[in-house]
GUTI-296151 format. One record per residue (C-alpha): residue number from 1; x, y, z. Coordinates in pm, 1 decimal. Example, Ala and Ser with C-alpha at 12.3 -4.5 7.8 and 13.67 -1.06 7.14 Angstrom:
<atom><k>1</k><px>1230.0</px><py>-450.0</py><pz>780.0</pz></atom>
<atom><k>2</k><px>1367.0</px><py>-106.0</py><pz>714.0</pz></atom>
end
This chain:
<atom><k>1</k><px>222.8</px><py>-2598.7</py><pz>-52.1</pz></atom>
<atom><k>2</k><px>24.9</px><py>-2326.2</py><pz>119.1</pz></atom>
<atom><k>3</k><px>-90.7</px><py>-2017.9</py><pz>-61.8</pz></atom>
<atom><k>4</k><px>-147.4</px><py>-1661.6</py><pz>48.5</pz></atom>
<atom><k>5</k><px>-499.6</px><py>-1529.3</py><pz>17.2</pz></atom>
<atom><k>6</k><px>-517.7</px><py>-1151.9</py><pz>4.5</pz></atom>
<atom><k>7</k><px>-858.2</px><py>-1016.5</py><pz>97.4</pz></atom>
<atom><k>8</k><px>-914.1</px><py>-649.8</py><pz>19.9</pz></atom>
<atom><k>9</k><px>-1190.0</px><py>-437.3</py><pz>163.6</pz></atom>
<atom><k>10</k><px>-1242.9</px><py>-265.3</py><pz>-171.9</pz></atom>
<atom><k>11</k><px>-1094.0</px><py>-226.9</py><pz>-518.3</pz></atom>
<atom><k>12</k><px>-912.6</px><py>84.4</py><pz>-389.7</pz></atom>
<atom><k>13</k><px>-674.6</px><py>-160.8</py><pz>-216.0</pz></atom>
<atom><k>14</k><px>-563.7</px><py>-330.7</py><pz>-538.6</pz></atom>
<atom><k>15</k><px>-233.0</px><py>-145.2</py><pz>-571.9</pz></atom>
<atom><k>16</k><px>-139.3</px><py>-241.9</py><pz>-212.7</pz></atom>
<atom><k>17</k><px>-233.3</px><py>-603.2</py><pz>-291.1</pz></atom>
<atom><k>18</k><px>-17.3</px><py>-604.9</py><pz>-602.9</pz></atom>
<atom><k>19</k><px>283.7</px><py>-487.0</py><pz>-401.1</pz></atom>
<atom><k>20</k><px>237.9</px><py>-782.9</py><pz>-166.6</pz></atom>
<atom><k>21</k><px>182.9</px><py>-1030.9</py><pz>-450.3</pz></atom>
<atom><k>22</k><px>493.8</px><py>-917.0</py><pz>-636.5</pz></atom>
<atom><k>23</k><px>713.4</px><py>-995.4</py><pz>-335.5</pz></atom>
<atom><k>24</k><px>546.0</px><py>-1332.1</py><pz>-278.4</pz></atom>
<atom><k>25</k><px>605.5</px><py>-1422.9</py><pz>-643.4</pz></atom>
<atom><k>26</k><px>980.5</px><py>-1384.2</py><pz>-581.7</pz></atom>
<atom><k>27</k><px>949.6</px><py>-1654.1</py><pz>-315.9</pz></atom>
<atom><k>28</k><px>750.6</px><py>-1875.5</py><pz>-552.8</pz></atom>
<atom><k>29</k><px>437.2</px><py>-1849.9</py><pz>-339.1</pz></atom>
<atom><k>30</k><px>96.3</px><py>-1860.2</py><pz>-502.8</pz></atom>
<atom><k>31</k><px>-140.3</px><py>-1575.3</py><pz>-422.0</pz></atom>
<atom><k>32</k><px>-511.1</px><py>-1527.8</py><pz>-466.7</pz></atom>
<atom><k>33</k><px>-663.9</px><py>-1180.1</py><pz>-440.3</pz></atom>
<atom><k>34</k><px>-1028.6</px><py>-1126.0</py><pz>-351.3</pz></atom>
<atom><k>35</k><px>-1251.1</px><py>-832.5</py><pz>-252.6</pz></atom>
<atom><k>36</k><px>-1492.3</px><py>-877.4</py><pz>35.8</pz></atom>
<atom><k>37</k><px>-1577.7</px><py>-609.4</py><pz>288.5</pz></atom>
<atom><k>38</k><px>-1650.8</px><py>-734.2</py><pz>639.4</pz></atom>
<atom><k>39</k><px>-1882.6</px><py>-437.1</py><pz>683.2</pz></atom>
<atom><k>40</k><px>-2071.5</px><py>-453.0</py><pz>353.7</pz></atom>
<atom><k>41</k><px>-2070.8</px><py>-822.5</py><pz>257.8</pz></atom>
<atom><k>42</k><px>-1988.1</px><py>-1018.3</py><pz>574.8</pz></atom>
<atom><k>43</k><px>-2145.3</px><py>-1342.0</py><pz>452.8</pz></atom>
<atom><k>44</k><px>-1934.7</px><py>-1337.3</py><pz>135.1</pz></atom>
<atom><k>45</k><px>-1629.2</px><py>-1263.1</py><pz>345.8</pz></atom>
<atom><k>46</k><px>-1708.2</px><py>-1552.1</py><pz>579.0</pz></atom>
<atom><k>47</k><px>-1760.2</px><py>-1791.8</py><pz>289.1</pz></atom>
<atom><k>48</k><px>-1425.9</px><py>-1693.6</py><pz>130.5</pz></atom>
<atom><k>49</k><px>-1245.2</px><py>-1751.0</py><pz>458.4</pz></atom>
<atom><k>50</k><px>-1403.4</px><py>-2094.3</py><pz>500.9</pz></atom>
<atom><k>51</k><px>-1327.6</px><py>-2186.7</py><pz>139.5</pz></atom>
<atom><k>52</k><px>-959.1</px><py>-2094.0</py><pz>154.4</pz></atom>
<atom><k>53</k><px>-882.7</px><py>-2214.0</py><pz>506.8</pz></atom>
<atom><k>54</k><px>-927.1</px><py>-2569.1</py><pz>371.7</pz></atom>
<atom><k>55</k><px>-599.5</px><py>-2511.6</py><pz>183.2</pz></atom>
<atom><k>56</k><px>-414.9</px><py>-2402.8</py><pz>501.3</pz></atom>
<atom><k>57</k><px>-377.4</px><py>-2056.1</py><pz>357.9</pz></atom>
<atom><k>58</k><px>-208.0</px><py>-1760.5</py><pz>513.7</pz></atom>
<atom><k>59</k><px>-447.1</px><py>-1465.6</py><pz>491.4</pz></atom>
<atom><k>60</k><px>-333.0</px><py>-1109.1</py><pz>436.5</pz></atom>
<atom><k>61</k><px>-608.0</px><py>-853.5</py><pz>482.8</pz></atom>
<atom><k>62</k><px>-597.5</px><py>-504.7</py><pz>339.4</pz></atom>
<atom><k>63</k><px>-844.5</px><py>-254.9</py><pz>474.8</pz></atom>
<atom><k>64</k><px>-812.6</px><py>96.1</py><pz>604.7</pz></atom>
<atom><k>65</k><px>-1042.7</px><py>327.8</py><pz>793.3</pz></atom>
<atom><k>66</k><px>-1240.2</px><py>108.0</py><pz>1032.0</pz></atom>
<atom><k>67</k><px>-1060.2</px><py>-219.5</py><pz>965.9</pz></atom>
<atom><k>68</k><px>-1313.6</px><py>-483.8</py><pz>1061.2</pz></atom>
<atom><k>69</k><px>-1180.5</px><py>-714.0</py><pz>788.8</pz></atom>
<atom><k>70</k><px>-867.6</px><py>-825.0</py><pz>973.4</pz></atom>
<atom><k>71</k><px>-1037.5</px><py>-901.9</py><pz>1303.5</pz></atom>
<atom><k>72</k><px>-1334.2</px><py>-1062.6</py><pz>1131.0</pz></atom>
<atom><k>73</k><px>-1106.6</px><py>-1284.7</py><pz>922.9</pz></atom>
<atom><k>74</k><px>-895.4</px><py>-1385.7</py><pz>1221.2</pz></atom>
<atom><k>75</k><px>-1198.8</px><py>-1467.9</py><pz>1433.6</pz></atom>
<atom><k>76</k><px>-1333.1</px><py>-1704.7</py><pz>1167.5</pz></atom>
<atom><k>77</k><px>-1025.5</px><py>-1916.9</py><pz>1096.4</pz></atom>
<atom><k>78</k><px>-747.7</px><py>-2119.9</py><pz>1254.6</pz></atom>
<atom><k>79</k><px>-510.7</px><py>-1999.9</py><pz>979.7</pz></atom>
<atom><k>80</k><px>-267.5</px><py>-1711.1</py><pz>1033.6</pz></atom>
<atom><k>81</k><px>-394.1</px><py>-1364.3</py><pz>944.4</pz></atom>
<atom><k>82</k><px>-171.4</px><py>-1066.1</py><pz>871.3</pz></atom>
<atom><k>83</k><px>-333.9</px><py>-722.9</py><pz>863.2</pz></atom>
<atom><k>84</k><px>-158.1</px><py>-488.7</py><pz>621.4</pz></atom>
<atom><k>85</k><px>-363.3</px><py>-168.6</py><pz>625.8</pz></atom>
<atom><k>86</k><px>-269.0</px><py>96.4</py><pz>370.3</pz></atom>
<atom><k>87</k><px>-142.7</px><py>413.5</py><pz>530.9</pz></atom>
<atom><k>88</k><px>-372.6</px><py>713.4</py><pz>521.2</pz></atom>
<atom><k>89</k><px>-307.3</px><py>1072.7</py><pz>625.0</pz></atom>
<atom><k>90</k><px>-674.7</px><py>1104.8</py><pz>711.5</pz></atom>
<atom><k>91</k><px>-730.6</px><py>1134.9</py><pz>1085.4</pz></atom>
<atom><k>92</k><px>-356.4</px><py>1189.6</py><pz>1129.4</pz></atom>
<atom><k>93</k><px>-285.2</px><py>824.5</py><pz>1052.9</pz></atom>
<atom><k>94</k><px>-516.5</px><py>719.0</py><pz>1336.6</pz></atom>
<atom><k>95</k><px>-688.7</px><py>462.1</py><pz>1114.4</pz></atom>
<atom><k>96</k><px>-414.0</px><py>216.9</py><pz>1206.5</pz></atom>
<atom><k>97</k><px>-554.5</px><py>179.1</py><pz>1557.5</pz></atom>
<atom><k>98</k><px>-848.8</px><py>-17.5</py><pz>1416.7</pz></atom>
<atom><k>99</k><px>-590.1</px><py>-274.7</py><pz>1304.3</pz></atom>
<atom><k>100</k><px>-394.0</px><py>-272.2</py><pz>1628.6</pz></atom>
<atom><k>101</k><px>-667.1</px><py>-285.5</py><pz>1893.0</pz></atom>
<atom><k>102</k><px>-846.5</px><py>-618.2</py><pz>1880.4</pz></atom>
<atom><k>103</k><px>-1076.7</px><py>-786.4</py><pz>2130.6</pz></atom>
<atom><k>104</k><px>-954.3</px><py>-1086.3</py><pz>2329.2</pz></atom>
<atom><k>105</k><px>-927.1</px><py>-1402.6</py><pz>2127.0</pz></atom>
<atom><k>106</k><px>-874.8</px><py>-1213.3</py><pz>1801.1</pz></atom>
<atom><k>107</k><px>-508.4</px><py>-1187.4</py><pz>1704.0</pz></atom>
<atom><k>108</k><px>-424.2</px><py>-1084.5</py><pz>1350.4</pz></atom>
<atom><k>109</k><px>-62.4</px><py>-979.1</py><pz>1314.3</pz></atom>
<atom><k>110</k><px>-29.3</px><py>-620.6</py><pz>1193.1</pz></atom>
<atom><k>111</k><px>248.2</px><py>-537.7</py><pz>948.7</pz></atom>
<atom><k>112</k><px>232.1</px><py>-198.5</py><pz>780.9</pz></atom>
<atom><k>113</k><px>478.0</px><py>-251.2</py><pz>493.7</pz></atom>
<atom><k>114</k><px>351.8</px><py>-458.3</py><pz>198.5</pz></atom>
<atom><k>115</k><px>699.6</px><py>-606.4</py><pz>148.2</pz></atom>
<atom><k>116</k><px>724.9</px><py>-702.8</py><pz>514.0</pz></atom>
<atom><k>117</k><px>372.7</px><py>-848.6</py><pz>519.4</pz></atom>
<atom><k>118</k><px>474.4</px><py>-1069.8</py><pz>226.8</pz></atom>
<atom><k>119</k><px>795.9</px><py>-1166.6</py><pz>406.8</pz></atom>
<atom><k>120</k><px>602.5</px><py>-1256.0</py><pz>722.9</pz></atom>
<atom><k>121</k><px>366.3</px><py>-1475.8</py><pz>520.4</pz></atom>
<atom><k>122</k><px>662.4</px><py>-1641.2</py><pz>348.6</pz></atom>
<atom><k>123</k><px>823.2</px><py>-1714.2</py><pz>685.8</pz></atom>
<atom><k>124</k><px>502.8</px><py>-1877.3</py><pz>808.6</pz></atom>
<atom><k>125</k><px>486.9</px><py>-2095.1</py><pz>498.2</pz></atom>
<atom><k>126</k><px>860.1</px><py>-2157.6</py><pz>526.0</pz></atom>
<atom><k>127</k><px>811.9</px><py>-2332.4</py><pz>858.8</pz></atom>
<atom><k>128</k><px>710.4</px><py>-2639.6</py><pz>662.9</pz></atom>
<atom><k>129</k><px>879.6</px><py>-2574.0</py><pz>327.6</pz></atom>
<atom><k>130</k><px>1259.5</px><py>-2588.1</py><pz>302.8</pz></atom>
<atom><k>131</k><px>1255.3</px><py>-2439.0</py><pz>-48.4</pz></atom>
<atom><k>132</k><px>1084.1</px><py>-2126.4</py><pz>81.2</pz></atom>
<atom><k>133</k><px>1326.5</px><py>-2115.4</py><pz>375.8</pz></atom>
<atom><k>134</k><px>1616.9</px><py>-2108.1</py><pz>129.5</pz></atom>
<atom><k>135</k><px>1458.6</px><py>-1825.7</py><pz>-69.8</pz></atom>
<atom><k>136</k><px>1404.2</px><py>-1626.2</py><pz>250.6</pz></atom>
<atom><k>137</k><px>1770.0</px><py>-1673.4</py><pz>345.3</pz></atom>
<atom><k>138</k><px>1875.3</px><py>-1550.8</py><pz>-0.3</pz></atom>
<atom><k>139</k><px>1637.6</px><py>-1253.5</py><pz>25.4</pz></atom>
<atom><k>140</k><px>1783.8</px><py>-1156.8</py><pz>362.2</pz></atom>
<atom><k>141</k><px>2139.9</px><py>-1197.5</py><pz>234.4</pz></atom>
<atom><k>142</k><px>2058.0</px><py>-969.8</py><pz>-61.2</pz></atom>
<atom><k>143</k><px>1922.8</px><py>-708.2</py><pz>181.1</pz></atom>
<atom><k>144</k><px>2244.7</px><py>-726.3</py><pz>384.8</pz></atom>
<atom><k>145</k><px>2453.5</px><py>-695.4</py><pz>66.8</pz></atom>
<atom><k>146</k><px>2252.6</px><py>-390.4</py><pz>-44.0</pz></atom>
<atom><k>147</k><px>2324.2</px><py>-226.1</py><pz>290.9</pz></atom>
<atom><k>148</k><px>2695.6</px><py>-303.8</py><pz>273.1</pz></atom>
<atom><k>149</k><px>2711.2</px><py>-172.0</py><pz>-83.8</pz></atom>
<atom><k>150</k><px>2534.5</px><py>150.3</py><pz>19.3</pz></atom>
<atom><k>151</k><px>2782.5</px><py>197.1</py><pz>302.6</pz></atom>
<atom><k>152</k><px>3077.5</px><py>131.3</py><pz>69.4</pz></atom>
<atom><k>153</k><px>2942.6</px><py>382.9</py><pz>-182.4</pz></atom>
<atom><k>154</k><px>2899.1</px><py>640.8</py><pz>92.8</pz></atom>
<atom><k>155</k><px>3259.2</px><py>595.6</py><pz>202.4</pz></atom>
<atom><k>156</k><px>3379.2</px><py>652.1</py><pz>-156.9</pz></atom>
<atom><k>157</k><px>3208.4</px><py>991.2</py><pz>-190.6</pz></atom>
end
């Protein structure tokens, strides 16, 4: 079974990483969290990518500001990469553009919600794992039920 490798740009991203990991745990997907800045320790970052791609990992990168981590990771591996930059009010939220605008041949997916980044990773893994597919279906059904329950409660006010 594939695992999800979460690479954070710094320890400041740990809370964001934990949100992603907690959702992946519900799907029964193993996660590994590491810290390696593409700007500050690119060789370490490269070596981590090469180490974990041997396991057919799905990478989720967490970096704000000038997010080189997501593009760097994607450019070094054949494995899927999901950028999940933490939101920042600094620069009016403009940091996100460093996750969205990538050069040709570099294509990390960008998902802003930690829960949705975990779901996207689970769906990728689920392509070859029927057990994960079943858990995704149950997750989605629970979301639909929550919505129906909220609507029912609203009507009873």
